[in-house]
MILUMZA-940155 format. One line per 5 residues: number of its first residue (from 0); their letters; for each residue x, y, z of N, C-alpha, C. Coordinates in nm, 3 decimals. Each point is the difference from the previous one (the first is absolute). Layout:
NUM> A> X:Y:Z:X:Y:Z:X:Y:Z ~ ...
END
This chain:
0> MTPIA> 0.024:1.142:-4.453:0.029:0.114:0.043:-0.036:0.075:-0.114 ~ -0.099:0.090:-0.023:-0.009:0.089:-0.125:0.078:0.166:0.059 ~ 0.079:0.081:-0.033:0.022:0.077:-0.009:-0.129:0.120:-0.019 ~ -0.057:0.101:0.099:-0.067:0.109:-0.018:-0.005:0.052:-0.118 ~ 0.118:0.067:-0.058:0.082:0.065:-0.143:-0.098:-0.124:-0.071
5> DILDA> 0.023:-0.119:-0.040:-0.039:-0.092:-0.057:-0.171:0.000:-0.039 ~ -0.015:0.063:0.075:-0.178:-0.076:0.017:-0.064:0.172:-0.030 ~ 0.097:0.126:0.038:-0.086:0.113:-0.088:0.052:0.021:-0.135 ~ 0.114:-0.095:-0.082:0.023:0.040:-0.148:-0.034:-0.075:-0.020 ~ -0.092:-0.099:0.013:-0.078:-0.109:-0.053:-0.115:0.028:0.008
10> ATLTE> -0.085:0.110:0.093:-0.124:0.048:0.011:-0.057:0.124:-0.155 ~ -0.073:0.001:-0.033:-0.051:0.059:-0.137:-0.083:0.120:0.090 ~ 0.044:0.107:-0.081:-0.039:0.146:-0.015:-0.158:0.016:-0.017 ~ -0.098:0.046:0.034:-0.117:0.019:-0.049:-0.059:0.132:0.021 ~ -0.082:0.036:-0.073:-0.062:0.142:-0.003:-0.056:0.063:0.165
15> TGLAA> 0.034:-0.137:0.078:-0.083:0.078:0.105:0.083:-0.054:0.140 ~ 0.116:-0.104:-0.091:0.108:-0.040:0.169:0.082:-0.124:-0.094 ~ -0.022:-0.084:0.049:0.098:-0.137:-0.018:-0.046:-0.126:0.004 ~ 0.014:-0.064:-0.085:-0.048:-0.167:0.062:0.123:-0.053:0.019 ~ 0.031:-0.101:0.084:0.092:-0.073:0.092:-0.045:-0.118:-0.016
20> TIPAD> 0.098:-0.085:0.015:0.000:-0.087:0.099:0.056:-0.069:0.137 ~ -0.034:-0.040:0.099:0.077:-0.063:0.166:0.056:-0.113:-0.033 ~ 0.062:0.005:-0.005:0.051:-0.151:-0.020:0.001:-0.093:0.150 ~ -0.043:-0.104:0.008:-0.019:-0.086:0.095:0.135:0.024:0.108 ~ 0.090:-0.008:-0.005:0.091:0.031:0.079:-0.011:0.140:0.120
25> WMQGR> -0.071:0.073:-0.074:-0.037:0.165:0.095:-0.126:-0.030:0.062 ~ -0.021:-0.159:0.012:-0.169:-0.025:0.075:0.004:0.007:0.150 ~ -0.068:0.036:0.060:-0.012:0.003:0.164:-0.159:-0.122:0.039 ~ -0.001:-0.114:-0.035:-0.138:-0.039:-0.004:-0.076:-0.030:-0.140 ~ -0.085:0.055:0.012:-0.136:0.016:-0.067:0.021:0.193:-0.092
30> TAYGG> 0.087:0.029:0.091:0.033:0.155:-0.052:0.132:0.028:-0.025 ~ 0.019:0.097:-0.107:0.149:0.006:0.012:0.035:0.140:0.084 ~ 0.122:-0.005:0.025:0.053:0.080:0.087:0.035:0.149:0.044 ~ -0.095:0.043:0.048:0.003:0.157:0.013:0.070:0.085:-0.066 ~ 0.135:0.003:0.044:0.090:0.058:-0.083:0.029:-0.006:-0.127
35> ISSAL> -0.027:-0.116:-0.079:-0.013:-0.001:-0.137:-0.092:0.029:-0.020 ~ -0.173:-0.005:0.032:-0.096:0.056:-0.059:0.020:0.206:-0.014 ~ 0.055:0.004:0.116:0.005:0.155:0.037:0.098:0.060:-0.111 ~ 0.116:-0.095:-0.039:0.120:0.054:-0.047:-0.030:0.005:-0.172 ~ -0.127:-0.080:-0.027:-0.058:0.018:-0.185:-0.074:0.095:0.055
40> ALHAA> -0.108:0.023:0.101:-0.032:0.151:-0.012:0.042:0.121:-0.006 ~ 0.104:0.014:0.079:0.128:0.090:-0.038:0.007:0.019:-0.109 ~ 0.100:-0.069:-0.072:0.000:0.003:-0.151:-0.091:0.017:-0.058 ~ -0.153:-0.033:0.013:-0.018:0.074:-0.066:-0.075:0.122:-0.011 ~ -0.005:0.076:0.122:-0.028:0.088:0.043:0.135:0.086:-0.047
45> QQCEP> 0.136:-0.053:0.013:0.022:0.124:-0.054:0.073:0.002:-0.156 ~ -0.107:-0.085:-0.081:0.002:0.004:-0.146:-0.124:0.108:-0.049 ~ -0.076:0.024:0.115:-0.128:0.092:-0.019:0.007:0.144:-0.039 ~ 0.075:0.080:0.033:0.061:0.146:0.015:0.163:-0.033:-0.056 ~ 0.001:0.092:-0.067:0.127:0.054:-0.002:0.060:0.072:0.078
50> DLPPL> 0.141:0.011:-0.005:0.082:0.083:0.138:-0.045:-0.018:0.119 ~ -0.080:-0.103:0.067:0.010:-0.008:0.140:0.086:0.026:0.087 ~ -0.010:0.061:0.136:0.116:0.020:0.080:0.014:-0.093:0.055 ~ 0.065:-0.061:0.120:0.016:-0.098:0.090:-0.121:-0.054:0.092 ~ 0.028:-0.137:-0.014:-0.195:-0.034:0.115:0.037:0.016:0.122
55> RSAQI> -0.110:0.045:0.062:0.001:0.043:0.146:-0.050:-0.041:0.056 ~ -0.127:-0.054:-0.048:-0.101:-0.128:0.095:-0.070:-0.076:-0.076 ~ -0.058:-0.069:0.029:-0.058:-0.131:-0.009:-0.090:-0.012:0.100 ~ -0.144:-0.058:-0.059:-0.151:-0.030:0.098:0.000:-0.143:-0.100 ~ 0.040:-0.097:0.050:-0.038:-0.104:-0.093:-0.125:-0.103:0.111
60> AFIGP> -0.118:-0.047:-0.064:-0.093:-0.085:0.022:0.005:-0.124:-0.082 ~ 0.017:-0.115:0.106:0.006:-0.121:-0.069:-0.109:-0.102:-0.009 ~ -0.060:0.038:-0.057:-0.142:-0.025:-0.053:-0.055:-0.143:-0.021 ~ 0.053:-0.064:-0.076:-0.002:-0.173:-0.052:0.109:-0.074:-0.055 ~ -0.002:-0.116:-0.041:0.069:-0.083:-0.031:0.088:0.053:-0.125
65> LAGAV> 0.154:-0.039:-0.034:0.067:0.084:-0.151:0.039:-0.159:0.025 ~ -0.034:-0.036:-0.154:0.133:-0.113:-0.042:0.028:0.012:-0.149 ~ 0.061:-0.046:-0.072:0.017:-0.006:-0.145:0.057:0.103:-0.097 ~ -0.134:0.023:-0.058:-0.034:0.118:-0.113:-0.044:0.115:0.098 ~ 0.049:0.124:-0.015:-0.040:0.104:0.059:-0.018:0.110:-0.073
70> TVTAT> -0.100:0.094:0.023:-0.016:0.108:-0.101:0.019:0.137:0.116 ~ 0.051:0.101:-0.040:0.040:0.116:0.055:-0.054:0.114:-0.005 ~ -0.099:0.057:0.014:-0.068:0.139:0.007:0.027:0.116:-0.006 ~ 0.110:0.076:-0.025:-0.006:0.147:0.081:-0.076:0.096:-0.043 ~ -0.019:0.045:0.107:-0.077:0.145:-0.063:0.042:0.172:0.106
75> KLRRG> 0.034:0.077:-0.107:0.038:0.137:0.108:-0.102:0.033:0.069 ~ -0.039:0.049:0.125:-0.057:0.039:0.100:-0.013:0.122:-0.009 ~ 0.097:0.075:0.029:0.054:0.153:-0.015:0.158:-0.014:-0.010 ~ 0.019:0.163:-0.066:0.146:0.032:-0.009:-0.014:0.124:0.020 ~ 0.072:0.053:0.125:-0.019:0.140:0.007:0.181:0.068:0.005
80> RNAAF> 0.001:0.098:0.042:0.114:0.035:-0.046:0.159:-0.082:0.108 ~ -0.058:-0.039:0.055:0.119:-0.066:0.109:-0.007:-0.131:0.010 ~ -0.167:-0.048:-0.004:0.019:-0.151:-0.006:-0.116:-0.049:-0.071 ~ 0.048:-0.126:-0.053:-0.087:-0.065:-0.097:-0.020:-0.148:0.077 ~ -0.203:-0.018:-0.019:-0.056:-0.123:0.121:-0.033:-0.072:-0.150
85> IQADV> 0.046:-0.108:0.031:-0.048:-0.153:-0.106:-0.051:-0.121:0.040 ~ -0.075:-0.058:-0.027:-0.106:-0.126:0.023:0.071:-0.102:-0.069 ~ 0.004:-0.106:0.022:0.019:-0.105:-0.061:-0.035:-0.118:0.029 ~ -0.088:-0.072:-0.044:-0.082:-0.139:0.020:0.111:-0.147:-0.103 ~ 0.020:-0.067:0.114:0.025:-0.153:-0.063:-0.114:-0.071:0.026
90> ASAAG> -0.024:-0.085:-0.151:-0.143:-0.107:0.039:0.096:-0.113:-0.068 ~ -0.083:-0.126:0.029:0.048:-0.147:-0.082:-0.178:-0.063:0.000 ~ 0.042:-0.093:-0.036:-0.150:-0.105:-0.051:-0.062:0.029:0.089 ~ 0.033:-0.013:0.143:-0.081:-0.004:0.157:-0.080:0.179:0.002 ~ 0.045:0.072:-0.069:-0.074:0.163:-0.023:0.147:0.116:0.042
95> LGLRA> -0.069:0.096:0.067:0.084:0.075:0.071:0.090:-0.044:0.082 ~ 0.094:-0.003:0.079:0.086:-0.058:0.053:0.098:0.110:0.062 ~ 0.014:0.128:0.022:0.092:0.107:0.005:-0.063:0.143:-0.043 ~ 0.029:0.070:0.096:-0.014:0.175:-0.041:0.070:0.070:0.073 ~ 0.088:0.096:-0.085:0.110:0.049:0.094:-0.046:0.178:-0.048
100> TFVFM> 0.043:0.066:0.057:-0.019:0.135:-0.009:0.159:0.068:0.011 ~ 0.086:0.025:-0.089:0.163:0.064:0.047:-0.011:0.145:-0.037 ~ 0.078:0.051:0.116:-0.010:0.124:-0.035:0.155:0.072:-0.069 ~ -0.005:0.042:-0.064:0.149:0.065:-0.048:0.024:0.164:0.049 ~ 0.097:0.024:0.086:0.031:0.129:-0.009:0.205:-0.002:-0.031
105> ADQPS> 0.018:0.117:0.018:0.120:0.053:0.019:0.006:0.070:0.097 ~ 0.144:-0.003:0.071:0.035:0.056:0.140:-0.006:0.162:-0.049 ~ -0.073:0.039:0.134:-0.051:0.141:-0.018:0.079:0.064:0.111 ~ 0.066:0.140:0.006:0.060:0.119:0.089:-0.131:0.003:0.112 ~ 0.093:-0.049:0.119:-0.066:0.018:0.159:0.062:0.048:0.059
110> KISYA> -0.022:0.052:0.114:0.050:0.055:0.131:0.003:-0.125:0.063 ~ -0.045:-0.057:0.055:-0.029:-0.119:0.051:0.118:-0.132:-0.043 ~ 0.085:-0.031:0.085:0.088:-0.141:0.003:-0.028:-0.086:0.124 ~ -0.051:-0.083:-0.010:-0.003:-0.076:0.148:-0.025:-0.153:-0.067 ~ 0.108:-0.101:0.099:-0.016:-0.082:-0.038:-0.031:-0.110:0.154
115> DGVTT> -0.056:-0.059:0.012:0.012:-0.125:0.145:0.008:-0.133:-0.043 ~ 0.130:-0.019:0.052:0.004:-0.148:-0.006:0.031:-0.069:-0.128 ~ 0.046:0.079:-0.118:0.057:-0.017:-0.080:0.135:-0.086:-0.059 ~ 0.039:-0.040:0.092:0.165:-0.065:-0.017:-0.031:-0.149:0.077 ~ 0.117:-0.102:-0.023:-0.045:-0.091:0.049:0.184:-0.069:-0.010
120> DRRPP> 0.035:-0.037:0.140:0.132:-0.065:0.020:0.034:-0.096:-0.059 ~ -0.150:-0.098:-0.041:0.042:-0.130:-0.074:0.081:0.002:-0.132 ~ 0.085:-0.104:-0.053:0.092:-0.034:-0.103:-0.080:-0.092:-0.076 ~ 0.007:0.015:-0.100:-0.020:-0.106:-0.124:0.089:-0.132:0.019 ~ -0.022:-0.122:-0.043:0.079:-0.099:0.031:0.118:0.002:-0.069
125> PDDAA> 0.112:-0.059:0.055:0.137:0.022:-0.019:0.002:-0.125:-0.176 ~ 0.073:-0.038:-0.054:0.028:-0.047:-0.112:-0.045:-0.163:0.041 ~ 0.059:-0.060:0.105:0.015:-0.091:0.015:-0.112:-0.082:0.103 ~ -0.104:0.116:0.004:-0.136:-0.040:0.099:-0.083:-0.122:-0.055 ~ -0.052:-0.079:0.080:-0.084:-0.101:-0.036:-0.144:0.047:-0.047
130> LYTGP> 0.050:0.006:-0.118:-0.202:0.057:-0.068:-0.055:-0.081:-0.011 ~ -0.130:0.000:0.008:-0.123:-0.118:-0.046:-0.105:0.111:-0.137 ~ -0.018:-0.104:-0.076:-0.120:0.057:-0.108:-0.100:-0.116:0.046 ~ -0.108:0.035:-0.036:-0.139:-0.049:-0.020:0.001:-0.091:-0.117 ~ -0.126:-0.152:0.007:0.004:-0.056:-0.087:-0.007:0.058:-0.146
135> DEFFT> 0.019:-0.052:-0.111:0.012:0.048:-0.153:-0.159:-0.017:-0.028 ~ -0.070:-0.045:0.071:-0.176:0.009:-0.076:-0.061:0.123:0.077 ~ 0.079:0.086:0.073:-0.034:0.066:0.144:0.027:0.153:-0.044 ~ -0.061:0.048:0.007:0.069:0.162:-0.030:0.142:0.037:0.085 ~ 0.042:-0.073:0.117:0.048:0.034:0.049:0.178:-0.075:-0.072
140> GNFNF> -0.002:-0.056:-0.063:0.117:-0.101:-0.098:0.003:0.103:-0.101 ~ -0.034:0.203:-0.003:0.030:0.041:-0.052:0.138:0.105:0.085 ~ -0.063:-0.036:0.151:0.144:0.107:0.053:0.073:-0.076:0.093 ~ 0.132:0.029:0.023:0.092:0.040:0.120:-0.071:0.038:0.154 ~ 0.018:-0.086:0.079:-0.048:0.026:0.141:0.114:-0.014:0.151
145> LDIRD> -0.011:0.112:0.106:0.094:-0.054:0.100:-0.090:0.104:0.069 ~ -0.082:-0.090:0.145:-0.080:0.028:0.090:0.104:0.024:0.105 ~ -0.053:0.157:0.061:0.059:0.013:0.157:-0.068:-0.062:0.090 ~ 0.044:-0.029:0.097:-0.049:-0.091:0.122:0.113:0.082:0.106 ~ -0.030:0.056:0.097:0.004:0.095:0.080:-0.061:0.040:0.118
150> DRVGA> 0.010:0.031:0.086:-0.056:0.089:0.148:-0.043:0.152:-0.051 ~ 0.025:0.008:-0.118:-0.101:0.130:-0.066:-0.067:-0.020:-0.085 ~ -0.041:-0.086:0.003:-0.124:-0.021:-0.080:-0.116:-0.084:0.046 ~ -0.087:0.100:-0.019:-0.113:-0.071:0.064:-0.065:-0.117:-0.009 ~ -0.124:-0.042:0.087:-0.076:-0.118:-0.019:-0.110:-0.015:-0.145
155> AEYLR> 0.049:0.104:-0.001:-0.158:-0.008:-0.115:0.065:0.165:-0.123 ~ 0.164:-0.073:-0.032:0.074:0.037:-0.086:0.107:-0.055:-0.074 ~ -0.025:0.062:-0.130:0.120:-0.079:-0.120:0.116:0.120:-0.006 ~ 0.120:-0.066:-0.042:0.102:0.072:0.010:0.063:-0.067:-0.139 ~ 0.024:0.025:-0.116:0.032:-0.095:-0.063:0.064:0.046:-0.165
160> WTRLR> 0.145:-0.014:0.054:0.066:0.004:-0.172:-0.024:-0.066:-0.111 ~ -0.060:0.114:-0.074:-0.034:-0.055:-0.136:0.057:0.012:-0.143 ~ 0.024:-0.018:-0.091:0.002:0.045:-0.164:-0.040:-0.097:-0.104 ~ -0.028:0.037:-0.076:-0.038:-0.073:-0.135:0.094:-0.044:-0.063 ~ 0.011:-0.147:-0.034:0.113:-0.081:-0.064:0.026:0.042:-0.090
165> ARERL> -0.072:0.070:-0.119:0.002:0.063:-0.130:-0.062:0.130:0.019 ~ 0.077:0.119:0.023:-0.060:0.091:0.008:0.038:0.112:-0.120 ~ 0.098:-0.063:-0.144:0.033:0.121:-0.094:-0.104:0.022:-0.077 ~ 0.021:0.145:-0.044:-0.103:0.065:-0.111:-0.109:0.021:0.078 ~ 0.031:0.015:0.147:-0.128:0.026:0.066:-0.003:0.194:0.036
170> DPMTE> -0.112:0.058:-0.009:-0.023:0.168:0.039:0.017:-0.041:0.132 ~ 0.058:0.070:0.117:-0.011:-0.041:0.118:-0.121:0.016:0.077 ~ -0.059:0.095:-0.049:-0.168:-0.002:0.061:0.006:-0.124:0.004 ~ -0.062:-0.035:-0.158:-0.022:-0.108:-0.016:0.051:-0.133:0.082 ~ 0.111:-0.032:0.027:0.059:-0.071:0.081:-0.007:0.009:0.158
175> LLAIA> -0.051:0.093:0.063:-0.023:0.061:0.071:-0.170:-0.014:0.071 ~ -0.053:0.004:-0.086:-0.128:-0.050:0.019:-0.042:-0.143:0.012 ~ 0.092:-0.117:-0.074:-0.024:-0.105:-0.042:0.050:-0.066:0.126 ~ 0.103:0.080:0.116:0.074:-0.108:0.072:-0.094:0.075:0.103 ~ -0.025:0.097:0.033:-0.092:0.020:0.160:-0.096:-0.082:0.045
180> DGLPP> -0.056:-0.050:-0.081:-0.063:-0.052:0.020:0.033:-0.206:0.046 ~ 0.097:0.023:-0.004:0.112:-0.135:0.012:0.007:-0.050:0.142 ~ -0.103:0.030:0.145:-0.021:-0.064:0.095:-0.158:-0.056:0.044 ~ 0.047:-0.079:0.066:-0.141:-0.089:0.022:-0.042:0.111:0.094 ~ -0.144:-0.023:0.028:-0.043:0.092:0.087:0.079:0.046:0.166
185> AAFKL> -0.038:0.077:0.048:0.074:-0.043:0.085:-0.086:-0.021:0.131 ~ -0.128:-0.051:0.040:-0.068:-0.055:0.099:0.044:-0.137:-0.025 ~ 0.040:-0.050:-0.115:0.034:-0.146:-0.008:0.079:-0.079:0.085 ~ 0.097:0.105:0.076:0.076:-0.032:0.071:-0.026:-0.030:0.117 ~ -0.147:0.064:0.097:-0.050:-0.055:0.105:-0.116:-0.139:0.010
190> FDKGV> 0.037:-0.087:-0.158:-0.106:-0.117:0.029:0.195:-0.101:0.034 ~ -0.082:-0.100:0.089:0.065:-0.090:0.064:0.106:-0.042:-0.155 ~ 0.086:-0.055:0.048:0.139:-0.087:-0.132:-0.091:-0.112:-0.063 ~ -0.021:0.022:-0.149:0.001:-0.117:-0.045:-0.174:0.002:-0.022 ~ -0.098:0.116:0.065:-0.095:-0.003:-0.048:-0.071:0.094:-0.170
195> QVPVS> -0.078:-0.053:-0.029:0.002:0.072:-0.168:-0.148:0.046:0.058 ~ -0.012:0.141:-0.063:-0.128:0.123:0.017:-0.007:0.055:-0.171 ~ -0.089:-0.022:-0.065:-0.020:0.089:-0.091:0.025:0.144:-0.004 ~ 0.043:0.060:-0.072:0.060:0.140:0.028:-0.026:0.079:-0.165 ~ -0.052:0.128:0.013:-0.019:0.066:-0.116:0.016:0.147:0.058
200> SLTWI> 0.074:0.088:-0.085:-0.025:0.134:-0.001:-0.062:0.035:-0.105 ~ -0.083:0.089:0.077:-0.125:0.108:-0.086:0.033:0.118:-0.051 ~ 0.088:0.095:0.103:0.051:0.099:-0.054:0.125:0.001:0.025 ~ 0.096:0.092:-0.056:0.167:0.103:0.019:-0.030:0.131:-0.089 ~ 0.054:0.038:0.124:0.048:0.112:-0.040:0.122:0.039:0.016
205> VNMLT> 0.080:0.057:-0.090:0.190:0.045:0.028:-0.016:0.116:-0.055 ~ 0.100:0.051:0.052:0.063:0.147:0.008:0.150:0.020:-0.029 ~ 0.029:0.021:-0.144:0.135:-0.004:-0.018:0.088:0.133:0.029 ~ 0.102:-0.004:0.116:0.084:0.113:0.047:0.108:0.020:-0.071 ~ -0.051:-0.005:-0.127:0.127:0.011:-0.066:0.007:0.037:-0.151
210> PAPST> 0.020:0.074:-0.106:-0.061:0.009:-0.167:0.141:-0.098:-0.018 ~ 0.103:-0.074:0.026:0.107:-0.061:-0.073:-0.006:-0.119:0.045 ~ -0.045:-0.110:0.098:0.043:-0.095:0.080:0.119:-0.077:-0.072 ~ 0.085:-0.030:0.047:0.087:-0.094:0.043:0.060:-0.027:0.085 ~ 0.117:-0.104:-0.024:0.055:-0.097:0.108:0.104:-0.076:-0.044
215> TGGWW> 0.077:-0.035:0.090:0.108:-0.109:-0.098:0.006:-0.112:0.013 ~ 0.034:-0.107:-0.085:-0.012:-0.161:0.015:-0.139:-0.027:-0.010 ~ -0.107:0.062:-0.023:-0.113:0.000:0.007:-0.077:-0.033:0.053 ~ 0.055:0.033:0.159:-0.017:-0.036:0.114:-0.143:0.115:0.064 ~ -0.108:-0.007:0.040:-0.079:0.045:0.047:-0.075:-0.045:0.140
220> LLGAR> 0.013:0.066:0.106:-0.060:-0.035:0.157:-0.165:0.022:0.036 ~ -0.058:-0.108:-0.021:-0.115:-0.020:-0.024:-0.048:-0.018:0.150 ~ -0.099:0.133:0.076:-0.052:-0.037:0.153:-0.150:-0.001:-0.075 ~ -0.037:-0.023:0.140:-0.163:-0.083:-0.019:-0.054:-0.018:0.193 ~ -0.077:0.090:0.038:-0.006:-0.016:0.168:-0.140:0.008:0.004
225> AGFAK> -0.110:-0.092:0.056:-0.180:-0.002:0.013:0.021:0.100:0.101 ~ -0.050:0.085:0.049:-0.044:0.082:0.091:-0.163:-0.078:0.040 ~ -0.093:-0.029:-0.077:-0.139:-0.085:0.040:0.043:-0.132:-0.084 ~ -0.117:-0.079:0.108:-0.023:-0.127:-0.113:-0.111:-0.060:0.090 ~ -0.146:0.030:-0.025:-0.080:-0.069:0.057:-0.115:-0.015:-0.110
230> NGCSS> -0.095:-0.093:0.009:-0.121:-0.012:-0.033:0.026:0.016:-0.148 ~ 0.096:-0.108:-0.058:0.025:-0.025:-0.117:0.037:0.101:-0.069 ~ 0.091:0.151:0.061:0.017:0.086:-0.067:0.164:0.023:0.042 ~ 0.070:0.079:-0.093:0.103:0.056:0.089:0.056:0.098:-0.012 ~ 0.091:0.099:0.032:0.018:0.104:-0.071:0.175:-0.008:0.037
235> QAMNV> 0.045:0.040:-0.116:0.129:-0.011:0.021:0.124:0.146:-0.064 ~ 0.095:0.021:0.071:0.048:0.125:-0.093:0.156:-0.076:-0.072 ~ 0.047:0.105:-0.036:0.115:-0.125:-0.162:0.101:0.113:-0.005 ~ 0.101:-0.029:-0.023:0.128:0.075:-0.005:0.065:-0.082:-0.122 ~ 0.095:0.081:-0.095:0.157:-0.064:-0.059:0.087:0.114:0.040
240> WNADG> 0.120:-0.030:0.033:0.097:0.034:-0.027:0.099:-0.028:-0.086 ~ 0.098:0.098:-0.075:0.096:-0.085:-0.050:0.132:-0.026:0.041 ~ 0.093:-0.071:-0.124:0.098:-0.067:0.125:0.088:0.103:0.097 ~ 0.001:0.125:-0.077:0.059:0.110:0.145:-0.033:0.035:0.083 ~ -0.128:-0.043:0.071:-0.125:0.005:0.097:-0.102:0.126:-0.010
245> TLIAQ> -0.002:0.053:-0.131:-0.101:0.130:0.022:-0.113:-0.084:-0.052 ~ -0.107:0.094:0.044:-0.158:-0.027:-0.036:-0.032:0.014:-0.123 ~ -0.008:-0.066:-0.066:-0.056:0.020:-0.127:-0.144:-0.024:-0.030 ~ -0.089:-0.064:0.077:-0.145:-0.026:-0.017:-0.062:-0.003:0.132 ~ -0.143:0.037:0.008:-0.085:-0.021:0.099:-0.153:-0.065:-0.074
250> GMQSV> -0.001:-0.062:0.122:-0.151:-0.078:-0.086:-0.122:-0.028:0.132 ~ -0.127:-0.069:-0.030:-0.059:-0.023:0.090:-0.061:-0.107:-0.081 ~ -0.068:-0.111:0.077:-0.095:-0.127:-0.066:-0.117:-0.022:0.074 ~ -0.085:-0.021:-0.062:-0.094:-0.097:0.096:-0.013:-0.127:-0.069 ~ -0.005:-0.103:0.084:-0.015:-0.126:-0.005:-0.089:-0.083:0.032
255> AIFG> -0.054:-0.127:-0.048:-0.137:-0.061:0.015:0.092:-0.144:0.061 ~ -0.036:-0.033:0.141:0.011:-0.111:0.029:-0.126:-0.108:0.027 ~ -0.013:-0.069:-0.037:-0.101:-0.096:-0.011:0.058:-0.160:0.082 ~ 0.032:0.056:0.114:0.012:-0.120:0.088:0.046:0.042:0.145
END
């Protein structure tokens, strides 16, 4: 298990971003887990401009495999009076693997205050809960999990309490981005039990609903629900709640299904 903070500490800052190494225990097959490559991209983007406001939104394309030594190039696209747009590319020996556009913007005064379905009555695992983790050679070995299985969970939906096993010294936004992609694609539940089908996330949009994400005990409730799965493509909506049941982030992902 390699803490994300150790990966970031070992990264070398360059004139255009940073150089880092993705350890084997953050891999998922031939490519790195999307959360760790996204976290590296965010870390480089945060160094690109001084005094950035909080992260508001991320638009991420998973272009190709990433493994081992990677370089992250961060570029300011525009910084206006209210918002800053920064692009970050992550590449390895196989070429460009990820491109992200991050939008940083502080809270603004508004006459509108509306929130629909922003809380949940689910509560984090008790101290004596039977948690599970993945194998050491797979990225899931860096997490603790507890699945929710009841009548309210849909046929193409995952709900899973998730926390990083090593989360010390992490920027809250980096922790949240690293963990928010921790579920399998929801359409995977539609296959018969035991069927192994290759799947791959293509794009990911995640919107942060607070400038300062926080939780208790490191627990975040991740939700993914597929609304469409056909012809090798799936579209899914995603949510992240904190331990108090407050919705912290929302997203959408496009997933390729090869079978």
